[in-house]
PAZAPA-4460 file (N, C-alpha, C; in steps of 0.05 Angstrom, whole numbers, plus 32768, in hexadecimal, padded with zeros to 4 digits):
% residues 175
    n_x    n_y    n_z   ca_x   ca_y   ca_z    c_x    c_y    c_z   seq   type   mol
   7F5D   7ED1   8000   7F5A   7EE6   7FF7   7F57   7EFA   8000     1      M     A
   7F67   7F11   8003   7F69   7F2A   8013   7F49   7F3C   800A     2      I     A
   7F45   7F3D   7FF0   7F2C   7F49   7FEE   7F1C   7F37   7FDD     3      L     A
   7F05   7F36   7FE8   7EEF   7F2A   7FD8   7EE5   7F34   7FC1     4      D     A
   7EE3   7F2D   7FA5   7EDB   7F3D   7F93   7EBE   7F33   7F88     5      V     A
   7EAE   7F1D   7F99   7E97   7F15   7F90   7E81   7F23   7FA4     6      N     A
   7E80   7F3B   7FA8   7E6C   7F4B   7FB8   7E5E   7F56   7FA0     7      S     A
   7E64   7F5C   7F8B   7E55   7F66   7F75   7E60   7F88   7F74     8      G     A
   7E6C   7F92   7F8B   7E77   7FAC   7F89   7E90   7FAA   7F82     9      Q     A
   7E9C   7FBE   7F71   7EBE   7FC1   7F71   7EC9   7FC5   7F8A    10      P     A
   7EDB   7FBB   7F90   7EED   7FBB   7FA6   7EFE   7FD5   7FA7    11      R     A
   7EFD   7FE7   7FB9   7F0B   8005   7FB7   7F2B   8000   7FC1    12      A     A
   7F39   8004   7FB4   7F55   8006   7FC1   7F63   8023   7FC0    13      I     A
   7F6D   8029   7FD2   7F7A   804A   7FD5   7F98   8042   7FDB    14      G     A
   7FA6   804C   7FC6   7FC4   8050   7FC8   7FCE   8065   7FD4    15      F     A
   7FD8   8064   7FED   7FE5   807B   7FF7   8000   8084   7FF4    16      L     A
   8006   8094   7FE0   801D   809F   7FD1   802C   80AD   7FEB    17      L     A
   8045   80A4   7FEF   8059   80B7   7FFF   806E   80C3   7FEE    18      L     A
   8073   80D8   7FF5   8088   80ED   7FE8   80A1   80D0   7FE0    19      N     A
   80A6   80CF   7FC7   80BD   80C2   7FC0   80B6   809E   7FBE    20      N     A
   80A0   80A0   7FB8   8093   8085   7FB4   809D   807B   7F98    21      F     A
   809B   8061   7F95   80AA   804E   7F7E   8094   804E   7F69    22      T     A
   8094   805A   7F55   807F   8059   7F3B   807E   803C   7F37    23      M     A
   8092   8030   7F2C   808D   8017   7F20   8081   8005   7F36    24      I     A
   8082   8006   7F4E   8074   7FF5   7F61   8056   8001   7F61    25      S     A
   804D   8018   7F60   8031   8022   7F5B   8024   8013   7F44    26      L     A
   8035   8019   7F26   8029   8011   7F16   8024   7FF4   7F15    27      A     A
   8038   7FE6   7F1A   8038   7FC7   7F1E   801C   7FC0   7F2A    28      S     A
   801A   7FC9   7F48   7FFD   7FC8   7F54   7FEB   7FCE   7F45    29      A     A
   7FE8   7FE3   7F38   7FCF   7FEF   7F26   7FC7   7FDB   7F12    30      V     A
   7FDF   7FD3   7F05   7FD7   7FC4   7EEB   7FCB   7FAD   7EF2    31      E     A
   7FD2   7FA2   7F09   7FC6   7F89   7F0B   7FAB   7F87   7F12    32      A     A
   7FA1   7F9E   7F1E   7F82   7FA7   7F20   7F72   7FAB   7F08    33      L     A
   7F7F   7FBE   7EF6   7F76   7FC0   7EDE   7F73   7FAE   7ECB    34      R     A
   7F82   7F9C   7ECE   7F80   7F7F   7EBF   7F6E   7F71   7EC3    35      M     A
   7F6C   7F6C   7EE3   7F53   7F5A   7EEA   7F37   7F65   7EE0    36      A     A
   7F39   7F84   7EE1   7F20   7F8D   7ED5   7F1B   7F8C   7EBC    37      N     A
   7F2F   7F8A   7EAA   7F2E   7F8A   7E8B   7F2A   7F68   7E87    38      Q     A
   7F38   7F57   7E94   7F30   7F3A   7E8A   7F16   7F30   7E91    39      L     A
   7F0B   7F3E   7EAD   7EF4   7F36   7EB7   7EDB   7F3E   7EA7    40      S     A
   7EDE   7F54   7E99   7EC9   7F65   7E8C   7EB6   7F79   7E9A    41      G     A
   7EC3   7F74   7EB9   7EB1   7F87   7ECA   7EC5   7F93   7EDE    42      E     A
   7EBC   7FAA   7EEC   7EC8   7FB6   7EFF   7ECA   7FA8   7F16    43      E     A
   7EE2   7F9D   7F22   7EE5   7F8D   7F32   7EF3   7F9D   7F4B    44      L     A
   7F02   7FAE   7F3E   7F12   7FC0   7F51   7F0E   7FDF   7F49    45      Y     A
   7F14   7FF4   7F56   7F13   8008   7F54   7F30   8016   7F65    46      S     A
   7F39   8029   7F5C   7F54   802F   7F6B   7F55   804A   7F6C    47      W     A
   7F63   805B   7F80   7F68   8076   7F81   7F88   8079   7F90    48      Y     A
   7F92   8091   7F82   7FAA   809C   7F90   7F9E   80B0   7FA5    49      T     A
   7FB1   80AC   7FBC   7FB0   80C1   7FD4   7FC3   80C5   7FE0    50      L     A
   7FC2   80E3   7FEA   7FD6   80F0   7FFA   7FC5   80F9   8010    51      T     A
   7FD6   8103   8026   7FC7   810A   803C   7FB6   8125   8038    52      M     A
   7FC4   8134   8029   7FB5   814C   8025   7FA6   8151   8005    53      D     A
   7FAC   813E   7FF6   7FA3   813E   7FD9   7FB4   8153   7FC6    54      G     A
   7FC9   8158   7FCE   7FE0   8167   7FC1   7FEF   8151   7FB6    55      Q     A
   7FFC   815D   7F9A   800E   8148   7F8D   8026   8143   7F9B    56      P     A
   8030   812B   7F93   8047   811A   7FA0   8059   8117   7F8E    57      V     A
   8075   8116   7F94   8089   810C   7F7C   8091   80F0   7F7E    58      S     A
   8090   80DF   7F6E   809A   80C5   7F6E   80BF   80C6   7F6E    59      A     A
   80C8   80AB   7F72   80E6   80B2   7F75   80F3   80B6   7F5B    60      S     A
   80E3   80B1   7F44   80ED   80B9   7F29   80EB   80D6   7F1F    61      D     A
   80DF   80E7   7F3A   80DD   8102   7F2E   80BF   8107   7F27    62      G     A
   80B4   80F5   7F1A   8093   80FA   7F0D   8083   8108   7F23    63      I     A
   8076   8119   7F22   8060   8121   7F37   8047   8117   7F29    64      T     A
   8039   810E   7F44   8019   8102   7F40   8009   8114   7F4E    65      I     A
   7FF2   811D   7F40   7FDF   8127   7F4D   7FCB   810F   7F56    66      T     A
   7FC8   810C   7F74   7FB6   80F9   7F78   7F98   80FA   7F76    67      P     A
   7F8D   80E8   7F7C   7F6C   80EC   7F74   7F60   80F4   7F8C    68      D     A
   7F6A   80F6   7F9F   7F5D   8101   7FB9   7F70   8103   7FD0    69      A     A
   7F6A   8113   7FE6   7F78   810F   7FFF   7F6B   80FA   8013    70      G     A
   7F79   80F5   8021   7F6B   80E2   8032   7F50   80E7   8044    71      V     A
   7F4C   8107   804B   7F36   810B   804F   7F1E   8110   8042    72      G     A
   7F20   8110   802A   7F08   810C   8010   7F0A   80F4   7FFF    73      N     A
   7F15   80E1   8007   7F18   80C7   7FFA   7EFC   80B8   7FF8    74      R     A
   7EFA   80A5   7FE6   7EE5   8098   7FE9   7EE7   807E   8001    75      P     A
   7ED3   8071   8000   7ED0   8056   8015   7EE8   8048   8009    76      Q     A
   7EFA   8039   8019   7F0A   802B   8009   7F06   800D   801C    77      L     A
   7F0C   7FF9   8008   7F0D   7FDD   8014   7F29   7FD4   8020    78      D     A
   7F40   7FE7   8012   7F5F   7FDE   8015   7F6A   7FF7   8012    79      M     A
   7F7E   7FFC   8023   7F90   8015   801F   7FAF   8008   801F    80      A     A
   7FBD   8011   8010   7FD5   8004   8007   7FEB   8020   8006    81      I     A
   8000   801E   801A   8014   8033   8017   8028   802E   8003    82      V     A
   802B   8045   7FF4   803D   803E   7FE0   8056   804F   7FE9    83      A     A
   806B   8043   7FF0   8084   804D   7FFA   8099   8050   7FE3    84      G     A
   80B1   805A   7FEF   80CA   8059   7FD8   80E1   8065   7FE6    85      G     A
   80F0   8078   7FE2   8106   8081   7FE7   8103   808A   8002    86      L     A
   8116   8087   8015   811A   8098   802F   80FE   8094   8040    87      N     A
   80F3   807C   803F   80D9   807B   8052   80D6   8087   806B    88      I     A
   80EF   8086   8079   80E8   808B   8091   80E4   80AD   8092    89      T     A
   80EB   80BC   8083   80EA   80DB   807E   80D1   80E6   806F    90      K     A
   80BE   80D3   8063   80AC   80DE   8051   808C   80DA   8062    91      V     A
   808A   80D4   807A   8074   80CE   8085   8077   80DB   80A0    92      Y     A
   8059   80E1   80AE   8058   80ED   80C7   8040   80E5   80D6    93      D     A
   803B   80EE   80ED   8028   80E4   8102   800F   80E0   80F2    94      R     A
   8009   80F2   80E0   7FED   80F4   80D0   7FEA   80DB   80C1    95      N     A
   8000   80D6   80B5   7FFC   80BC   80A2   7FF7   809E   80B7    96      H     A
   8003   809E   80CB   8000   808F   80DE   7FE6   808A   80E8    97      I     A
   7FD5   80A2   80F3   7FBF   80A4   80F7   7FAE   809A   80E4    98      N     A
   7FAF   80A5   80D0   7F98   809B   80B9   7F9E   807F   80B5    99      W     A
   7FB3   8071   80B6   7FB2   8054   80AF   7FA9   8046   80C8   100      L     A
   7FAA   8050   80E1   7F9E   803F   80F7   7F7F   8046   80F9   101      Q     A
   7F79   805A   80EF   7F5B   805E   80E5   7F4F   804F   80D8   102      E     A
   7F5C   804A   80BD   7F55   8037   80A5   7F57   801D   80B6   103      M     A
   7F66   8012   80C4   7F67   7FF9   80D1   7F4E   7FF6   80E1   104      E     A
   7F4C   800B   80F7   7F32   800A   8104   7F15   8008   80F7   105      R     A
   7F18   8012   80E0   7EFE   8010   80CD   7EFA   7FF4   80BD   106      K     A
   7F10   7FE4   80C1   7F0C   7FC8   80B4   7F19   7FC4   809C   107      G     A
   7F25   7FDA   8096   7F34   7FDD   8076   7F4C   7FCD   8077   108      C     A
   7F4F   7FBF   8067   7F65   7FAA   8061   7F80   7FBE   805B   109      K     A
   7F98   7FB7   8062   7FAF   7FC7   805F   7FC8   7FB9   804E   110      L     A
   7FD3   7FCB   803E   7FE8   7FBF   8031   7FFF   7FD5   802F   111      G     A
   8014   7FC8   8024   802E   7FDE   801D   8039   7FD3   8005   112      A     A
   8048   7FE4   7FF6   8059   7FD8   7FDC   806F   7FE9   7FE3   113      I     A
   8088   7FDE   7FD6   80A0   7FE7   7FDB   80A7   7FEC   7FFD   114      C     A
   80AA   8003   7FFF   80B6   8007   8022   80A2   800F   802F   115      T     A
   8088   800F   8027   8070   8018   8034   8068   800D   8051   116      G     A
   8074   7FF2   804C   8073   7FDD   8066   807D   7FF0   8080   117      A     A
   808E   7FF9   807A   809D   800A   8093   8089   8020   80A1   118      Y     A
   8076   802A   8094   8064   8038   80A0   8051   802A   80AC   119      L     A
   8044   8014   809F   8030   8007   80AD   803D   7FF9   80C8   120      L     A
   8058   7FF2   80C9   8064   7FE7   80E2   806C   8001   80F3   121      A     A
   806C   8014   80EF   8073   802C   8101   8056   8032   8109   122      D     A
   8045   802D   80FE   8022   8033   8108   801C   801F   811B   123      A     A
   802D   8003   811F   8026   7FF3   812E   800F   7FE4   8120   124      G     A
   800B   7FE2   8104   7FF9   7FD2   80F7   8004   7FB3   80EB   125      L     A
   8021   7FB2   80F1   802D   7F97   80E8   803A   7F86   80FD   126      M     A
   802C   7F94   8113   8038   7F7E   812F   8029   7F65   8129   127      D     A
   803B   7F4F   812B   8033   7F34   8128   802A   7F2B   810E   128      G     A
   8032   7F3B   80F8   8028   7F37   80DB   8044   7F2C   80CC   129      Y     A
   803E   7F1C   80B9   8058   7F1A   80A8   805B   7F35   8097   130      E     A
   8070   7F3A   8090   8075   7F52   807F   808C   7F4F   806B   131      C     A
   8086   7F59   8056   809C   7F5D   8043   80A2   7F77   803D   132      S     A
   80B9   7F81   8032   80C3   7F9D   802E   80DB   7F9F   801D   133      T     A
   80DF   7FB2   800F   80F7   7FB5   8004   8111   7FAB   8011   134      L     A
   8121   7F96   8007   8134   7F8C   8014   8147   7FA0   8022   135      W     A
   814C   7FBB   801B   8161   7FCB   8027   8155   7FD4   8040   136      E     A
   813C   7FCD   8043   812E   7FD9   805A   8127   7FC0   8070   137      Y     A
   812D   7FAC   8067   811E   7F96   8078   8129   7F90   8090   138      L     A
   8147   7F95   8092   8155   7F8F   80AD   814D   7FA5   80BF   139      A     A
   814D   7FC1   80B2   8145   7FDA   80C7   8128   7FD4   80D1   140      A     A
   8117   7FD0   80BD   80FD   7FCA   80C7   80F7   7FB4   80E0   141      L     A
   8109   7F9E   80DF   810A   7F8B   80F3   8113   7F95   810B   142      Q     A
   8129   7FA3   8107   8135   7FB1   8120   8128   7FC2   812F   143      E     A
   8116   7FD2   8121   8103   7FED   8129   80EF   7FE0   812C   144      A     A
   80E3   7FCB   8124   80C8   7FC5   8132   80C5   7F9E   8131   145      F     A
   80D4   7F9C   814A   80D7   7F7D   814F   80C0   7F6A   814D   146      P     A
   80A8   7F76   8150   8089   7F68   8155   8083   7F62   8138   147      K     A
   808D   7F6B   8121   8088   7F67   8105   809A   7F4D   80FB   148      V     A
   8088   7F3D   80F1   809A   7F25   80E4   80A0   7F2A   80D0   149      I     A
   80BA   7F32   80C9   80C6   7F39   80B0   80CD   7F22   809E   150      C     A
   80C9   7F23   8087   80CD   7F0A   8071   80E1   7F13   805B   151      S     A
   80EB   7F01   8051   8101   7F06   8037   80EB   7F01   8020   152      N     A
   80DB   7EF9   8024   80C5   7EF6   800F   80BE   7F11   7FFC   153      R     A
   80BB   7F07   7FE1   80B1   7F1D   7FD2   8098   7F2D   7FD9   154      L     A
   8087   7F1F   7FE4   806C   7F2B   7FEE   8065   7F17   8006   155      F     A
   804F   7F25   8017   8040   7F17   802F   8027   7F1D   802E   156      S     A
   8018   7F09   8033   7FF9   7F0C   8034   7FF5   7F02   8050   157      L     A
   7FEB   7F10   8060   7FE4   7F07   807B   7FCB   7F13   808A   158      D     A
   7FBA   7F06   808D   7FA0   7F0F   8099   7F99   7F2D   8097   159      R     A
   7F94   7F31   807B   7F8B   7F4D   807A   7FA2   7F60   8071   160      G     A
   7FB8   7F55   8071   7FD3   7F6C   806A   7FDF   7F5F   8052   161      R     A
   7FE5   7F70   803F   7FF8   7F6C   8028   800D   7F79   8029   162      M     A
   8026   7F70   8027   803D   7F7D   8024   8052   7F76   8012   163      T     A
   8062   7F86   8001   8073   7F76   7FF1   808B   7F8E   7FEE   164      C     A
   809F   7F83   7FDC   80B7   7F8E   7FD8   80AE   7FA1   7FC3   165      T     A
   80C8   7FAA   7FB1   80BD   7FC0   7F97   80C3   7FB8   7F86   166      G     A
   80C3   7FCB   7F71   80C6   7FC6   7F56   80AC   7FB7   7F43   167      G     A
   80AC   7FA1   7F3A   8096   7F94   7F32   8085   7F81   7F3F   168      T     A
   8096   7F7C   7F59   8085   7F68   7F6C   806A   7F6B   7F72   169      V     A
   8063   7F8A   7F7A   8047   7F8F   7F7C   8035   7F80   7F6A   170      P     A
   803B   7F7B   7F4A   802A   7F71   7F3A   8024   7F53   7F44   171      L     A
   8036   7F46   7F4D   8037   7F29   7F54   8025   7F2B   7F6C   172      D     A
   8028   7F3C   7F7F   8018   7F3F   7F9D   7FFB   7F40   7F93   173      M     A
   7FF6   7F55   7F83   7FD9   7F5B   7F7D   7FC9   7F44   7F70   174      M     A
   7FDD   7F37   7F5B   7FCE   7F1D   7F4F   7FC6   7F0B   7F65   175      L     A
***
């Protein structure tokens, strides 16, 4: 289990939304958490949408989301999940990499949905880990980051890392 829910405190998960993130992937991931809370009758998980600066971001379907917070004023997180989407190589910068590396140093679990694994790999946070990503980016990710163990599985869970392809697969991964 990546996140232990037996601590008595809800596990806080931050979704770092990159420009052009895939809405269906985000919704699929969040719905699994919401249903876990509803079916258990208690708050096992809390979740937050984040951007680097706290400013609104557009999904690949054109819907604009106002995040809960910027990464500088976020709540304490147990896990940070990168929500990727279209044109992943053009929607992040060194600030994103630095923040994810800081989260890892603080012991935060890391994950990615859709193409978000590309950012984790670029930050050096997937070296030696199994990784799943959207099939269109799998070969490019493997070529750019040969230390990453790329998988054609729908999702991969490996020592505190959770990565998956897009669409509704995040629902399965989160379950």
